[in-house]
C-alpha positions as CSV (number, residue, x, y, z in Angstrom):
1,X,15.5,2.9,-0.3
2,X,14.2,2.8,3.4
3,X,12.8,6.4,3.1
4,X,11.1,5.7,-0.2
5,X,9.5,2.5,1.2
6,X,8.2,4.4,4.2
7,X,6.9,7.5,2.3
8,X,5.3,5.3,-0.4
9,X,3.5,3.2,2.2
10,X,2.4,6.2,4.3
11,X,1.2,8.1,1.2
12,X,-0.7,5.0,0.1
13,X,-2.5,4.7,3.4
14,X,-3.4,8.4,3.4
15,X,-4.7,8.3,-0.2
16,X,-6.8,5.2,0.4
17,X,-8.3,6.7,3.6
18,X,-9.1,9.9,1.9
19,X,-10.7,8.0,-1.0
20,X,-12.7,6.0,1.5
21,X,-14.1,9.2,3.1
22,X,-14.9,10.9,-0.3
23,X,-16.4,8.1,-2.5
24,X,-20.1,8.3,-3.2
25,X,-20.3,4.6,-3.7
26,X,-21.2,2.6,-0.6
27,X,-19.6,-0.6,-2.0
28,X,-16.3,1.3,-2.7
29,X,-16.5,2.9,0.7
30,X,-16.7,-0.5,2.3
31,X,-14.0,-2.1,0.0
32,X,-11.6,0.8,0.5
33,X,-12.2,0.7,4.2
34,X,-11.3,-3.0,4.3
35,X,-8.2,-2.3,2.2
36,X,-7.1,0.4,4.5
37,X,-7.6,-1.6,7.7
38,X,-5.9,-4.7,6.3
39,X,-3.0,-2.7,4.8
40,X,-2.3,-0.9,8.1
41,X,-1.4,-4.2,9.7
42,X,0.6,-5.5,6.7
43,X,2.6,-2.3,6.4
44,X,3.3,-2.2,10.1
45,X,4.5,-5.8,10.0
46,X,6.6,-5.2,6.9
47,X,8.2,-2.0,8.3
48,X,9.0,-3.6,11.7
49,X,10.9,-6.5,10.0
50,X,12.4,-4.1,7.4
51,X,13.7,-1.8,10.1
52,X,15.0,-4.7,12.2
53,X,17.0,-5.9,9.2
54,X,18.1,-2.7,7.6
55,X,18.1,-0.1,10.4
56,X,16.0,2.8,11.4
57,X,15.1,5.6,9.0
58,X,17.7,8.4,9.0
59,X,15.5,11.3,7.8
60,X,13.7,13.4,10.4
61,X,11.0,14.9,8.0
62,X,9.1,13.3,5.2
63,X,6.8,14.6,2.5
64,X,3.7,12.6,1.7
65,X,1.7,12.9,-1.5
66,X,-2.1,12.8,-1.0
67,X,-4.4,13.2,-4.0
68,X,-8.1,13.3,-4.3
69,X,-8.6,10.0,-6.2
70,X,-11.7,9.7,-8.3
71,X,-13.7,6.6,-9.4
72,X,-11.4,6.4,-12.4
73,X,-8.0,7.5,-11.1
74,X,-8.2,5.1,-8.2
75,X,-7.5,2.2,-10.6
76,X,-4.4,3.9,-11.9
77,X,-3.3,4.6,-8.3
78,X,-3.8,1.0,-7.2
79,X,-2.0,-0.4,-10.2
80,X,0.9,2.1,-9.5
81,X,1.1,0.6,-6.0
82,X,1.2,-2.9,-7.5
83,X,4.1,-1.8,-9.7
84,X,5.9,-0.3,-6.7
85,X,5.5,-3.6,-4.8
86,X,6.8,-5.6,-7.8
87,X,9.9,-3.3,-7.9
88,X,10.3,-3.6,-4.2
89,X,10.3,-7.4,-4.5
90,X,13.1,-7.2,-7.1
91,X,15.2,-5.2,-4.6
92,X,14.9,-7.7,-1.8
93,X,17.0,-10.8,-1.5
94,X,14.9,-14.0,-1.8
95,X,17.3,-15.9,0.5
96,X,17.5,-13.3,3.2
97,X,14.1,-11.5,2.8
98,X,11.6,-14.3,2.3
99,X,9.6,-12.9,5.2
100,X,9.4,-9.5,3.6
101,X,8.6,-10.9,0.2
102,X,5.7,-12.9,1.7
103,X,4.2,-9.8,3.3
104,X,4.7,-7.9,0.1
105,X,2.8,-10.6,-1.8
106,X,0.0,-10.5,0.7
107,X,-0.3,-6.7,0.2
108,X,-0.5,-7.3,-3.6
109,X,-3.3,-9.7,-3.0
110,X,-5.2,-7.2,-0.9
111,X,-4.9,-4.5,-3.6
112,X,-5.8,-6.9,-6.4
113,X,-8.9,-8.1,-4.4
114,X,-9.9,-4.5,-4.0
115,X,-9.6,-3.8,-7.7
116,X,-11.8,-6.8,-8.3
117,X,-14.4,-5.5,-5.8
118,X,-14.4,-2.0,-7.4
119,X,-15.0,-3.5,-10.8
120,X,-17.6,-6.0,-9.8
121,X,-19.6,-3.8,-7.4
122,X,-19.1,-0.3,-8.8
């Protein structure tokens, strides 16, 4: 599970950064930039606590998936990440991992806010 969490988070950051650079919409450029910057901090915080609790990653190499998201596929991608975070939440123990669950919920809020901004401001 550790490696999947790591690769999913790193792929997410790469995809959002790439979208940020490629979008032709100024409002989406701004919103995706905000999402990237805020998610970097949340992912760093999550992974530091996660590794402290469950140990370092054992793999030495990782493959990341980076796709050229479009104005339409970005919604599918963001919703896919929300589903991943929901699944991750189901894997964590509420009594032992309330700190991780809180950060996970904050990440979901950032993604949901970005979806709102994309829909509202084009």
